[in-house]
C-alpha positions as CSV (number, residue, x, y, z in Angstrom):
1,M,55.4,96.6,86.0
2,T,57.1,94.0,83.8
3,N,57.5,94.6,79.8
4,N,57.0,91.0,78.6
5,I,57.9,92.2,74.8
6,V,61.1,90.2,73.9
7,S,62.9,90.8,70.5
8,E,63.3,87.9,68.0
9,V,66.7,86.7,66.7
10,E,65.8,85.2,63.4
11,L,69.0,83.2,61.8
12,S,69.0,82.3,58.1
13,Y,70.8,80.4,55.7
14,K,69.4,79.9,52.2
15,N,70.7,77.0,50.2
16,R,70.2,78.2,46.3
17,V,72.6,75.7,44.9
18,P,72.1,71.8,44.8
19,Y,75.1,69.8,46.2
20,R,76.0,68.2,42.9
21,Q,76.4,71.8,41.3
22,R,78.5,73.2,44.5
23,Q,81.8,74.6,43.5
24,K,84.7,73.0,44.5
25,V,88.1,74.8,45.4
26,T,91.2,72.9,45.1
27,N,94.1,75.2,45.6
28,S,94.7,79.1,46.1
29,S,94.4,79.8,42.5
30,S,90.9,78.3,42.2
31,V,90.1,80.2,45.1
32,Y,91.2,83.5,43.7
33,D,89.0,82.5,40.5
34,V,85.9,82.4,42.6
35,L,86.8,85.6,44.6
36,R,87.3,87.6,41.4
37,N,83.3,87.3,40.8
38,I,82.7,88.0,44.2
39,F,84.7,91.2,44.7
40,P,83.1,94.3,43.3
41,T,85.0,95.2,40.3
42,E,84.1,98.8,40.6
43,T,85.6,98.9,44.1
44,I,88.2,96.2,44.2
45,D,91.1,99.0,43.7
46,Y,89.2,101.8,45.6
47,R,88.3,100.2,49.2
48,E,89.0,97.5,51.2
49,T,86.3,94.8,51.4
50,F,86.6,91.5,53.5
51,I,84.9,88.6,52.5
52,V,84.7,84.8,53.8
53,L,84.0,81.8,52.0
54,Y,82.0,79.0,53.8
55,L,82.7,75.5,52.9
56,N,81.9,72.0,53.7
57,K,84.5,69.1,54.6
58,A,84.8,68.2,50.6
59,H,85.8,72.1,50.3
60,Q,82.8,72.7,48.4
61,I,81.6,76.3,48.7
62,L,78.6,76.7,50.6
63,G,78.1,80.6,50.5
64,Y,80.0,83.5,51.0
65,S,79.5,86.6,53.3
66,V,80.9,90.1,52.8
67,V,81.6,90.7,56.5
68,A,83.3,94.3,56.3
69,E,83.7,97.4,54.0
70,G,86.2,99.9,55.0
71,G,88.3,102.6,53.5
72,I,91.4,102.6,51.4
73,S,94.1,101.3,53.7
74,Q,91.9,99.2,56.3
75,V,88.9,97.5,57.2
76,A,87.5,96.5,60.5
77,V,86.5,93.0,60.8
78,D,84.8,91.5,63.8
79,V,85.7,87.8,64.3
80,K,82.2,87.3,65.7
81,M,80.7,88.1,62.5
82,I,82.8,85.5,60.6
83,M,82.0,82.7,63.2
84,Q,78.3,83.7,63.0
85,G,78.3,83.0,59.1
86,A,80.4,80.0,59.5
87,L,77.9,78.4,62.2
88,L,74.7,79.4,60.0
89,A,75.8,77.9,56.9
90,N,77.0,74.6,58.9
91,A,80.4,75.1,57.5
92,S,83.2,73.0,58.5
93,V,86.0,74.9,56.5
94,I,86.3,78.7,55.8
95,I,88.6,80.9,53.7
96,L,89.5,84.3,54.4
97,A,89.8,87.2,51.8
98,H,90.4,90.7,51.6
99,N,91.4,93.2,49.1
100,H,94.5,95.7,49.0
101,P,93.4,98.8,46.9
102,S,97.1,99.6,46.8
103,G,98.2,96.7,44.9
104,N,100.5,95.7,47.4
105,L,99.8,92.1,48.2
106,N,102.2,91.1,51.3
107,P,100.2,90.8,54.4
108,S,100.3,93.4,57.1
109,L,100.9,92.4,60.7
110,E,97.4,93.3,61.3
111,D,96.3,90.8,58.3
112,R,98.3,88.0,60.0
113,K,97.0,88.7,63.6
114,L,93.5,88.6,62.2
115,T,94.2,85.1,60.6
116,E,95.7,84.0,64.0
117,Q,92.4,85.2,66.1
118,V,90.1,83.6,63.5
119,A,91.8,80.3,63.5
120,E,91.8,80.4,67.2
121,A,87.9,81.1,67.6
122,S,87.3,78.4,64.7
123,K,89.1,75.5,66.8
124,L,86.2,76.2,69.5
125,F,83.7,74.9,66.6
126,D,86.1,72.5,64.9
127,I,86.2,74.7,61.9
128,K,89.4,75.0,59.8
129,V,90.8,78.4,58.3
130,L,92.1,77.0,55.3
131,D,93.6,80.2,53.8
132,H,93.6,83.9,53.9
133,L,94.1,85.7,50.5
134,I,94.8,89.0,49.9
135,V,93.6,90.1,46.3
136,T,93.9,93.0,43.6
137,S,92.4,93.0,40.4
138,E,95.5,91.3,38.8
139,S,96.9,88.9,41.4
140,F,96.6,87.3,45.0
141,Y,98.6,86.5,47.8
142,S,98.0,83.4,49.7
143,L,99.1,83.3,53.6
144,S,98.5,79.6,53.5
145,D,100.7,79.2,50.4
146,N,103.4,81.0,52.3
147,G,103.4,79.1,55.5
148,Y,101.5,81.4,57.7
149,I,98.5,79.0,58.3
């Protein structure tokens, strides 16, 4: 006997910001300004959080997603979740960001590897990884500004 019950997959992106009101990012400093309002102030110096900004071709922010939350020194990020959000938002550009509770802004080998993995996956969908920011409550480090992207 065959069971004919199948699970439904519901995909959703709710645009709540009119086109003319979408915030545009022009450089890593403007991205950091946006991220400071997104990262939870109560945990930015406590545990790692990985966030992705989804942008259109004009670098206007379509939305963001908290992709993963971790411990004090690492966060496990699934590249598939990043790409899922990008496709749902119909993004042409993405910006990766995570915090370092230690206050050390230098990217780890794992940070650079993840950036390369996401960039490689993004190519399949014609999506550009514009930057990867490491943030603290006081400052940031841009992998793009420093030649890693």
